[in-house]
N, C-alpha and C positions, 0 to 999 in steps of 0.2 A: 727642235731636231737638228743636228747638224748635218749637212747635205754637200753633195758635189753635182755640178752642172743643174741644180735644181731638184735634184733626186737625195734622198734620206740616203747615208751610208749604210746603217745598219737598221731593218728593221725588228726591232728588240721584241714586240709581241710575237713576229713569225717565228724568230730564234726558238721562242720558249714554246710555241704550239710546234714547230717541227722536231724539236728534242723528244717533247714528251709523248710524240706519236710514234716516233722510231726508236726510244730505249726500249730495250731488252725488258721483259715482264719478270718480274722478281720472283723467288721462289715459292713453292706452293706452301701456304700455311694457313690455319684456319684465323677466323677473324679475333677469335678469344685468345689464340697463340700468339698472335702480331700483339694485340693489346700488352700481353705478359711480357713480350721481347722490350716493347716502349718504356715500360713500366721499368723493367729491371736498368735498361740503359741509362737512364734517368737517374735511378737510384748509385748506380756504380762512378756516373759523371759527380754527383755530388761527393760520395764516397773519396773520389781521386784527388778531391781538392786539397785534402788533409795529408793524404799519402804522398802527393808530390812535393807540398811544401816543406813537410818536413824531411824529407830525402834531398831535396835541392838547396833546401836554406836559402832560398832565392827573397823570401819574403820574410823580413823582422818578425820575432814572435809577437804577438799581441795587437800587429796592425792589420789593417784590414786593405787590401788592394780594390782599386776600382772593379766592380763586378761586371760580368757580361753573361749575357743569357746563353741557355743551353738549349738547343733545339734537336729533338729527335724527328726525323724527316725521311719522306720515301724518295723515290729517285726523281719525281716530279718536282718535290720540294726543294731539293739539291739544285736542279735545274733553274728554278726561278732564283733561289737565292744567288746563285754564281752569275746569271744575267744581271742580277741587279747590280752587283760586283764589279763586273766588266763593265758594265754602263758608265759607273762612277769612275773609276778608275781611267777609262779610256776617254774622258770627257776632254780633258784637255788636248789630246792628242787630233781628236776628230774637229775640236774648233781651229786647231794649226790648219788641218787639212782645207777647211772650209776657206779659212783666210787666203790660201793659198791657190785655190782654185783658179782654172784658167780655161780657156776656150779653146787650148789645143788639143790634140786627137787624144792625148792620155785622158783627159777631162772627160772630153765626149764618150769615149769608150766606157769609164766607170761610171758615168751618168747612165749610159743604155743599160748597164749590167744591173744598177738600182740595187737600193736596199732590200727588195726581197729575195733578191739571189744571195745576197750577203748573208739576210736573215737565215736562210735556209743552209746555207752552209756552215754557219757559226751554229744552227741548230744540230746538225750532224756530228761536228764534232763533240757538241756536249752530250749527245746520246752513246756516244761511246764510251766517254769518260764516267758518265751517269751511273754505269753498272759496276763500276770499278773502285771507286771511293768509299774507303770506311767510314772516314771522318773528315773533319776538316774546320782549322780555325781561321775564320773568315777575318782578316786584319781590317780591311777598308768597306766594310758593310753598312750600307744606308739602312737608316731604320723606316719600317712601314708596318702598316698594322697586320698583316701575315706575317712580317718578318721581322720581330723585334732586334734591338742591336743596343749596344751600349748608349748610354745618354752624352757620353761626352765626344761623341762622333764618329763611333765605329766599333766593331768587335763583337763577334756572335761565334759559338762552338755548335757545329753539326754533326750529328752524328747517323749516319744514314742505314737505318734499321735492314731494309732488305737484304742490303750489300754483306752486313755483318753477318746475318743468318746464313747467307749462302756461301761466305767463305769457311764458315765455322763448320758448316755440312761438308763441303767440300774438301777441307784437312781433316774430317774426323777427331774433333778434339773436344773437349769438354765447353758445351757453350757457355756456360757460367763464369768459367775463367778467360775464356777468349773475350767475350765481352769487356769485363772489367780490366784486361789487357789493352784493347782498343781505347777504353775510355783514358786509362793511365796516360797513351802517347799524346790523346787531342787535349788533356790537361795540362800536361807539360808546355804545350803551346798557348795556352791560354795564360800560363802563371808566367811564362818568358815576356809575353804583353802586358800584362797588367804588372808585374812584378818589377818591370825597367821601363819608368817612363818614358826615355828619350827612343826607345827601340822604333815605335809605330812611325813616329815624324820623320827618324831617319831612313828607314827601309822606303817609306813612301818618296822622301825625296830624291833617292836613289833610282826608285823606279821613274819619277817624272824626268831626272834629268836622261835617264835611258831613252823615254818618249820623246823628249824636246830633241834629242838627236836624231831621230828618225827621220831619214830622207820620204819625205811627202811627195817628191814629183810622181805623178800618176802612172807614167809609162814606166818608172821603175820599180813601182809597187807591183806591176802587172808580170812583167820579168821576173821579179822574186819569187811571187805566188807560181808562175810557171815553172822555175825551177824546183820550187817545194812539191807540186803535184807530179814533175818528173821522178822524185825519190818514191814515189806510190807505183810505179810499174815496174818494178824488180832491175832497177839499175846495176843493183850489186848481183853477181851470179850467186845461186844457191851454195848454201853451205859457207858463204865468205863474208858472212855478216860481222863486222869488227867495228872496232872504236873511231874507225876512220871513215866508215862508210855511211855516205850520205850526211845531209846536213839539216838539223831541226829548223824551225820557223823562226825561234830566235835567232839562230846562227846565221840565218840568211838574211835580213834585215837588219845589219849591222854596217856603221860606221867604224874609223878605227878609234872614235871617242867614244861609242858605244862599247867596242870590245874591253875600254879598260874598265868603264862602268860594271859590266858584265861579269868582270873579273871579281870584282868586290861584292857583287849581289850574290854569285856562286859561292863564295867565302861564307856568308852571310846566311844563306839558306842551308849548307853544308853544315854550319855551326847549329843552326835551329833544327834541323832534320837529325844530326846525329845526337844531340842532346835529350831530345823527345826519344829516340831508340833506346839510350843509354838509360834514361831513367824509368822506361816501364819496364825494361829486364832489370834494372836495379831495385825497384819497389818490389817486383815479381815474386821472389821467393818467399816474401813474408807475406803476401797478400793472395799469391796467384801460384795455388801449388803445382799446376801442370806447366809452369813457365817454359821450362828447358824443353819441354817437348812441343808446346806451341812455336817457339823461335824456330825450331829445326825445321819444321813441316812449312813454316811461311817461308823459311827463306830457301827451301824446296822451290816452292810457288813460285817465289819471285825468279828464282834462277832458271826454270822449265819455260819461262815465255809460253806464245802461244802459236797460233798461224803466221804464216810469213805477213799475211795483210796486217794481223794484229801488229806485230814486229814493225811494220814499216811505221804504221798509224804511232806506235809508240816513240820511234825515233823521228817523225815529223813533228809531231807535238812537245819533244824532249823530256819525255818521260822516263827515256834510258837515263839523261843526265840526272834526272831525280833520283832514282836508285843509285846512282853512284853517290850522290849527297848523302844520302842514308848513311851507305858503307864509309865513306871518307871519314863524314863528321862524327861518327860514331867512334872511329878509331881515334880521332883526334883527342875527343872527350875523354876517352878512357885512359889515353896514354897521360894527359895532362892532369887528371885526377889521381892516377897512379903515383905520379910523380910528386905533386903539390897539395893533394888531396882535395876538398871540395869546396872549401873555403877558397882555397889557393887559384881554382879553377873560376870560380864566381868573380875575379876579377875582371873576366872578359865582359862582364855587363856593366862596368864602369863607366865607360864613355864608347862612342865610335873610335878613338883611337885606340882601345884596347881589343876591341874585336881581331879575330884574325885575319892576315891575307889568305889568299888562295895558294900561294908557298906554304904558309904556315899550317894550314890544315893539312898540307902532305907532310911536314916534318916540324911536328908539336915543338920539339926543344927547340925551335928557332924562336917560338912564339914566347915559351917560356922564358928565354934567355932576355928576350925584347922587353919582357911585361913586368917579370918578376925580379931579374937581376938589375934592371935598370932601376928599379923601384930601392932597391935593398942599397944600391951603390950609393 
């Protein structure tokens, strides 16, 4: 385990224990009803494969993409899976911090704080997220006996059953339609990564480049964590929350080089999330009769937000940015498909060079001009 000053950086087991202890209980549901929900989500995940592949035309007919497992989990299962993913993804960064540790005051402070405090803090953040995620395609998932993943080195699709039930009840929508609608979104992510062989390695390379540029000076880390903490104590006056108020953790720990990388990552994530939203609604009318009602109510739920603390945590964790990615990415995909059709849009998956830039996400015509008109000239 990577450590600083002789102390482990993160007590991963404690992070799991803390998160599972603090996470909110799921909705009240009988054991038999819960089994039925799990079975239905598995059926919908399987049915979604053909719906998504037919609609997106990303996988040639007759070909079989790399398969990845579908796991229907509870909140504790989502926590365990994500801790495993974090541990794998952050391993190079933690090794870098180990190599650069020193006997200075920053290292002493971090050593004193220790792995257990870090584990508790990570567990608290995961407990917040675990009751909100409906589903997730884990791109960089290490396989284990309890949590299988793709044999080629990563990938599994998670559907969080209690959260799906909670939201379908909150929205008062048809539960069977809602479960299929959610499955369509997550299956689109699975199709993106299984149908585009280079995408996983490209995204992993960008993330690792971002982490490699991280300033790992211990005192700088403490200073930026302190700045992050201040964003939770009401630094923005009531009623004045806006696009520029506060900074997320990702924005806080940035060098100039990281800002450039983050711009590319933001564009890719906007594309992936917006594409999934576009597909789930595009497939919807054929197989989800109440898709219009579900989308309207779901968008209203997103817009309402929650308590001030909840809003502050969302900002700190970068969840506000994720919601913008859904919105901006879906507009990009819709505009491109309207102009050049689905096959024309699918040129986006040709290579890293055909991915849209952050500026092109906002101006789809610029991407069309660059990729299509250049290719046709």
